[in-house]
C-alpha positions as CSV (number, residue, x, y, z in Angstrom):
1,M,42.2,295.2,-24.1
2,A,38.9,293.3,-24.3
3,D,37.1,292.2,-21.2
4,I,37.5,288.4,-21.3
5,R,35.2,286.6,-18.9
6,V,36.4,283.3,-17.5
7,P,33.7,280.9,-16.4
8,A,33.5,280.4,-12.7
9,E,33.9,277.1,-11.0
10,A,30.7,275.4,-9.9
11,G,31.6,275.7,-6.2
12,S,31.8,279.5,-6.4
13,L,28.3,280.0,-8.1
14,A,25.5,281.7,-6.2
15,I,23.3,278.5,-6.6
16,P,24.8,275.7,-4.4
17,G,25.0,272.3,-6.2
18,Y,24.4,274.0,-9.5
19,D,25.8,271.1,-11.6
20,A,23.5,268.6,-10.0
21,L,20.3,270.6,-10.7
22,A,17.9,270.2,-13.5
23,A,16.9,273.3,-15.5
24,S,13.5,273.2,-13.8
25,Q,15.3,273.4,-10.4
26,V,17.5,276.3,-11.5
27,M,14.9,278.5,-13.1
28,P,13.0,279.6,-9.9
29,R,16.3,280.4,-8.2
30,L,17.4,282.8,-10.9
31,E,15.0,285.6,-9.9
32,S,16.6,286.2,-6.5
33,L,20.1,286.6,-7.8
34,T,22.1,289.8,-8.2
35,P,23.0,291.0,-11.7
36,E,26.6,289.9,-11.0
37,D,25.5,286.4,-10.0
38,L,23.2,286.2,-13.0
39,E,26.1,287.1,-15.3
40,Q,28.4,284.6,-13.6
41,I,25.9,281.8,-14.1
42,R,25.2,282.9,-17.7
43,T,28.9,282.6,-18.5
44,Y,29.2,279.3,-16.7
45,E,26.2,277.8,-18.4
46,A,27.2,279.1,-21.8
47,A,30.6,277.5,-21.5
48,G,29.2,274.3,-20.2
49,R,25.9,272.6,-20.8
50,G,24.4,275.5,-22.7
51,R,20.8,274.9,-21.6
52,R,18.7,277.3,-23.7
53,T,15.9,277.5,-21.1
54,I,18.3,278.8,-18.5
55,L,20.2,281.1,-20.8
56,S,16.9,282.6,-22.2
57,R,15.6,283.2,-18.7
58,I,18.8,284.9,-17.6
59,A,18.6,287.1,-20.8
60,Q,15.0,288.1,-19.8
61,L,16.0,289.0,-16.3
62,Q,19.0,291.0,-17.5
63,A,16.9,292.9,-19.9
64,G,14.6,293.9,-17.0
């Protein structure tokens, strides 16, 4: 079976108050997250608002 990722709920994300934050407020917080937290936020963001700046930065961090 394929590994299907279900987006997390906002309250369970590693960045408190995520939904209320602008991309400019999220960006500096991404660098301190674990790979698991980054993936959780990537999945949540991709399924929701889809902000390209956040998704691009997560991709950069995941690539190392």
